[in-house]
Wavefront OBJ file of the C-alpha trace (Angstrom):
o trace
v 37.243 7.531 25.161
v 36.522 4.383 23.195
v 32.916 3.557 22.370
v 31.549 0.176 23.460
v 31.103 -2.083 20.461
v 27.542 -1.990 19.117
v 25.566 -4.950 17.760
v 25.745 -5.430 13.965
v 23.787 -2.716 12.157
v 22.008 -5.311 9.997
v 20.700 -7.014 13.148
v 19.477 -3.701 14.571
v 17.712 -2.869 11.287
v 16.011 -6.259 11.243
v 14.960 -5.879 14.880
v 13.599 -2.357 14.434
v 11.552 -3.372 11.372
v 10.222 -6.565 12.995
v 9.269 -4.708 16.175
v 7.636 -1.815 14.339
v 5.656 -4.037 11.994
v 5.004 -6.817 14.561
v 5.829 -9.416 11.923
v 8.921 -11.109 10.533
v 7.169 -11.466 7.171
v 6.309 -7.770 6.854
v 9.773 -6.787 8.058
v 11.288 -9.054 5.399
v 9.130 -7.437 2.698
v 10.241 -3.990 3.829
v 13.946 -4.852 3.884
v 13.734 -6.993 0.727
v 15.052 -10.138 2.428
v 13.467 -13.410 3.522
v 11.679 -13.996 6.848
v 14.375 -16.576 7.608
v 17.025 -13.879 7.263
v 15.092 -11.647 9.689
v 14.854 -14.527 12.183
v 18.601 -15.166 11.881
v 19.419 -11.493 12.520
v 17.165 -11.414 15.598
v 18.816 -14.544 17.008
v 22.230 -12.981 16.354
v 21.177 -9.812 18.203
v 19.813 -11.755 21.163
v 22.973 -13.861 21.359
v 25.055 -10.677 21.368
v 22.953 -9.109 24.131
v 22.481 -12.288 26.100
v 18.748 -11.644 26.510
v 15.476 -11.971 24.632
v 14.148 -8.880 22.846
v 11.138 -10.338 21.021
v 8.515 -12.906 21.949
v 7.286 -14.906 18.958
v 3.972 -16.709 18.664
v 2.260 -18.078 15.551
v 0.023 -15.006 15.568
v 2.229 -12.102 16.574
v 5.643 -10.696 17.420
v 5.768 -8.655 20.632
v 8.478 -6.770 22.482
v 9.896 -7.906 25.795
v 10.695 -5.222 28.387
v 14.389 -5.073 27.326
v 13.238 -5.167 23.713
v 11.030 -2.122 24.255
v 13.975 -0.141 25.593
v 16.130 -1.180 22.641
v 13.337 -0.407 20.171
v 12.867 3.111 21.549
v 16.590 3.758 21.051
v 16.886 2.213 17.580
v 13.701 3.848 16.275
v 14.907 7.265 17.439
v 18.377 6.637 16.040
v 17.196 5.553 12.605
v 14.756 8.482 12.457
v 17.601 10.914 13.159
v 19.822 9.273 10.542
v 16.969 9.499 8.030
v 16.501 13.198 8.826
v 20.180 13.972 8.307
v 20.397 11.913 5.115
v 17.340 13.704 3.735
v 18.972 17.062 4.475
v 22.248 16.008 2.875
v 20.473 14.700 -0.200
v 18.725 18.058 -0.590
v 22.095 19.518 -1.570
v 22.504 17.112 -4.484
v 21.026 17.445 -7.951
v 17.888 15.366 -8.464
v 17.553 12.702 -11.139
v 14.144 12.422 -12.856
v 12.116 9.430 -11.712
v 9.258 8.214 -13.905
v 6.457 6.395 -12.100
v 3.739 4.454 -13.890
v 0.350 3.377 -12.559
v -3.263 3.121 -13.616
v -5.269 6.223 -14.442
v -7.612 5.427 -11.547
v -4.825 5.162 -8.959
v -3.054 8.300 -10.146
v -6.209 10.417 -10.280
v -8.042 9.142 -7.195
v -5.150 8.465 -4.816
v -1.810 9.967 -5.844
v -2.742 13.354 -7.324
v -4.405 14.539 -4.067
v -1.183 13.568 -2.217
v 1.403 14.985 -4.636
v 1.933 18.118 -2.583
v 2.539 16.038 0.549
v 5.006 13.893 -1.384
v 6.877 16.949 -2.638
v 7.046 18.427 0.855
v 8.482 15.154 2.134
v 10.914 14.825 -0.810
v 11.527 18.372 -2.049
v 14.344 17.432 -4.422
v 12.636 14.578 -6.259
v 11.848 15.198 -9.917
v 8.867 12.858 -10.262
v 7.293 12.280 -13.676
v 3.951 10.440 -13.864
v 3.021 7.933 -16.557
v -0.561 6.670 -16.852
v -1.163 3.173 -18.185
v -3.664 0.425 -17.426
v -1.209 -2.239 -18.623
v 2.024 -3.443 -17.001
v 4.767 -1.284 -18.461
v 8.359 -2.477 -18.742
v 10.511 -0.969 -16.000
v 14.098 -0.098 -16.909
v 16.792 2.441 -15.960
v 16.410 5.614 -18.006
v 12.824 4.764 -18.940
v 9.934 4.060 -16.601
v 11.881 3.236 -13.449
v 9.117 2.612 -10.884
v 5.446 1.666 -10.750
v 2.567 1.137 -8.374
v 1.163 -2.223 -9.425
v -2.017 -4.003 -8.430
v -1.991 -7.783 -8.178
v -0.844 -10.718 -6.103
v 2.858 -10.410 -6.950
v 5.687 -11.057 -7.155
v 6.135 -9.536 -10.600
v 8.794 -11.066 -12.855
v 11.756 -8.945 -13.894
v 11.349 -6.270 -11.201
v 12.004 -5.726 -7.495
v 8.697 -5.232 -5.677
v 7.393 -4.538 -2.180
v 3.795 -5.189 -1.068
v 2.365 -1.937 0.286
v -1.165 -2.839 1.400
v -3.936 -5.351 0.794
v -7.100 -4.118 -0.877
v -10.813 -4.878 -0.582
v -13.638 -4.180 -3.056
v -16.446 -2.329 -1.295
v -19.879 -1.078 -2.441
v -19.985 2.728 -2.210
v -22.570 5.324 -3.131
v -23.601 8.902 -2.546
v -25.110 9.563 0.914
v -28.041 11.070 -0.995
v -29.256 7.574 -1.851
v -29.940 6.894 1.828
v -29.007 3.211 1.751
v -28.789 1.384 5.070
v -30.065 -2.194 4.613
v -28.928 -4.876 2.195
v -32.511 -5.160 0.961
v -32.304 -1.553 -0.304
v -30.179 -2.818 -3.201
v -33.231 -4.479 -4.737
v -34.525 -0.998 -5.646
v -31.127 0.610 -6.338
v -29.212 0.991 -9.587
v -26.056 -1.113 -9.693
v -23.044 0.378 -11.496
v -20.685 -2.014 -13.290
v -17.020 -1.647 -14.296
v -16.172 -3.650 -17.431
v -12.596 -2.575 -18.016
v -10.766 -3.955 -14.973
v -8.781 -7.170 -15.174
v -7.875 -7.487 -11.461
v -8.540 -8.984 -9.027
v -9.310 -12.521 -10.151
v -12.078 -13.623 -9.950
v -13.566 -10.294 -10.926
v -15.581 -8.383 -8.308
v -18.998 -8.886 -9.892
v -22.227 -7.952 -8.151
v -23.405 -11.550 -8.497
v -20.461 -12.717 -6.341
v -21.099 -10.033 -3.725
v -24.815 -10.868 -3.473
v -24.062 -14.591 -3.221
v -21.495 -13.929 -0.474
v -23.922 -11.794 1.530
v -26.912 -14.087 0.934
v -28.917 -11.307 -0.717
v -31.455 -12.677 -3.218
v -33.856 -10.934 -5.565
v -31.340 -8.509 -7.085
v -30.915 -8.215 -10.862
v -27.126 -8.234 -10.813
v -26.825 -7.660 -14.569
v -28.949 -4.524 -14.778
v -27.493 -1.034 -14.561
v -25.041 1.205 -16.449
v -21.632 -0.138 -17.413
v -18.411 1.907 -17.519
v -15.033 1.094 -19.109
v -13.034 1.985 -15.981
v -13.486 2.613 -12.274
v -12.619 6.303 -12.601
v -15.823 7.027 -14.543
v -17.848 4.626 -12.403
v -16.812 6.405 -9.201
v -17.832 9.769 -10.679
v -21.238 8.291 -11.499
v -21.576 7.066 -7.903
v -20.647 10.511 -6.533
v -23.385 11.938 -8.770
v -25.887 9.615 -7.000
v -26.483 7.527 -10.127
v -26.140 4.218 -8.267
v -23.886 1.961 -6.217
v -20.473 0.799 -7.454
v -18.099 -1.829 -6.105
v -14.601 -0.377 -6.124
v -11.164 -0.568 -4.530
v -11.375 0.847 -1.018
v -7.979 2.512 -1.518
v -9.210 4.465 -4.532
v -12.143 6.036 -2.667
v -10.373 6.823 0.613
v -10.540 10.576 0.026
v -14.118 10.575 -1.312
v -15.263 8.645 1.768
v -13.402 11.006 4.111
v -14.919 14.034 2.375
v -18.449 12.647 2.600
v -18.859 12.489 -1.187
v -19.319 8.726 -0.870
v -20.263 6.344 1.894
v -19.863 2.589 2.348
v -23.273 1.592 3.707
v -22.528 -2.131 4.029
v -19.807 -3.901 5.977
v -19.498 -6.756 3.478
v -16.747 -6.590 0.849
v -14.956 -8.819 -1.643
v -11.281 -9.650 -1.251
v -9.027 -7.663 -3.547
v -5.411 -7.933 -4.584
v -2.605 -5.800 -3.164
v -0.827 -2.606 -4.126
v 2.924 -3.000 -4.699
v 5.829 -0.635 -5.251
v 7.942 -2.008 -8.106
v 11.209 -0.764 -9.558
v 13.564 -1.834 -12.317
v 16.205 -4.384 -11.440
v 19.351 -2.746 -10.103
v 17.591 0.431 -8.924
v 16.212 -0.864 -5.626
v 19.090 0.647 -3.610
v 19.258 4.045 -5.362
v 18.707 6.661 -2.657
v 15.839 8.571 -4.306
v 13.978 5.377 -5.205
v 14.449 3.984 -1.693
v 13.028 7.234 -0.286
v 10.107 7.128 -2.728
v 9.388 3.511 -1.840
v 9.383 4.397 1.875
v 7.015 7.304 1.273
v 4.509 5.038 -0.499
v 4.955 2.329 2.158
v 4.118 4.777 4.920
v 1.300 6.523 3.039
v -0.468 3.417 1.729
v 0.270 1.396 4.849
v -1.763 3.926 6.815
v -4.857 3.505 4.624
l 1 2 3 4 5 6 7 8 9 10 11 12 13 14 15 16 17 18 19 20 21 22 23 24 25 26 27 28 29 30 31 32 33 34 35 36 37 38 39 40 41 42 43 44 45 46 47 48 49 50 51 52 53 54 55 56 57 58 59 60 61 62 63 64 65 66 67 68 69 70 71 72 73 74 75 76 77 78 79 80 81 82 83 84 85 86 87 88 89 90 91 92 93 94 95 96 97 98 99 100 101 102 103 104 105 106 107 108 109 110 111 112 113 114 115 116 117 118 119 120 121 122 123 124 125 126 127 128 129 130 131 132 133 134 135 136 137 138 139 140 141 142 143 144 145 146 147 148 149 150 151 152 153 154 155 156 157 158 159 160 161 162 163 164 165 166 167 168 169 170 171 172 173 174 175 176 177 178 179 180 181 182 183 184 185 186 187 188 189 190 191 192 193 194 195 196 197 198 199 200 201 202 203 204 205 206 207 208 209 210 211 212 213 214 215 216 217 218 219 220 221 222 223 224 225 226 227 228 229 230 231 232 233 234 235 236 237 238 239 240 241 242 243 244 245 246 247 248 249 250 251 252 253 254 255 256 257 258 259 260 261 262 263 264 265 266 267 268 269 270 271 272 273 274 275 276 277 278 279 280 281 282 283 284 285 286 287 288 289 290 291 292 293 294 295 296
C-alpha cells in the first residue's frame, strides 16, 4: 500500500519547535534559522493542510485544536527518531570534543551534571578546558564553548541557552529577611568578572531597590565568583552572583536568596566552530545543554 504524502519535513520541524517553545524567535534560535524562515515554514504547512495549526499574537504562539493533534504526533515521532539515532550512534567510534568555559561555570554548574551528561550521551568523549577569556574555536582544537554575553559572537555558530540574572545570595545562617538587614551585613565583592555590562555592583543594586544607608564599598573582595560563592556558603557575607551558577547550592540549602530583587544579567550560549554545527555529536551536545540550561 502506498503511504499518503506527508508535509515537508522542514515544515514539521519548524512547527514542532515553534509549538514546543511557544515562540517563533526561540524556535529560530534552536534550528539556527531566522524567525522569518520559521513563519514561512508554518504558512507552508498550513497551506498544505488547509487549516490553521497555530494562533499568533504579539505576546505568544498557541496551538489550535488541530495543531495540538499534529503536535502530539510530531513530538512523539521526533522523540522516537532521536532515540533510534542515539542507539545507532552508540555503535560508532566517538570523536573527542573539547569544550571551553569559565572556571566558575565548569565547577559550579557542569561538574555536578557530568554524570547525567554521560548517561545521556554514553559515547561522547568530552574534554573540558577552563578559561575566563574567549578562546578561539576551531576543528581539531577547542571545538565548542559555553559563553556568557549578549551574543552573537563573531566567527562561531552560537545558540542562546538561557537568560541570566544576578541575585544576592548568602548562607541561611545569616538569617536575612528584610532589605534593611543589609545595613549590618558584610557585602562580598567580585572584582574579576567582566560581564555583564554594566557590572553588577552593590551600588547599582541598592539604587535599584531604593535601599539607602549601605556602605556599598566595604567588605572583602575576591578575584572570581567561585571564591566569592565559597565565602558566602561559609556565612562570611552576601554576594551578588549569577543565578545559574548557584542553582545547586540553593537547592541543597547551602545558600538562600533572601530578596526578590535582582540585576539583569547576560545570557549563556552554546557556541561551536564554524562548519561543526551539523556534526552529530555536537548537535547532540548542544541539545543536551539547551534542555538542561533551559530548565533552570
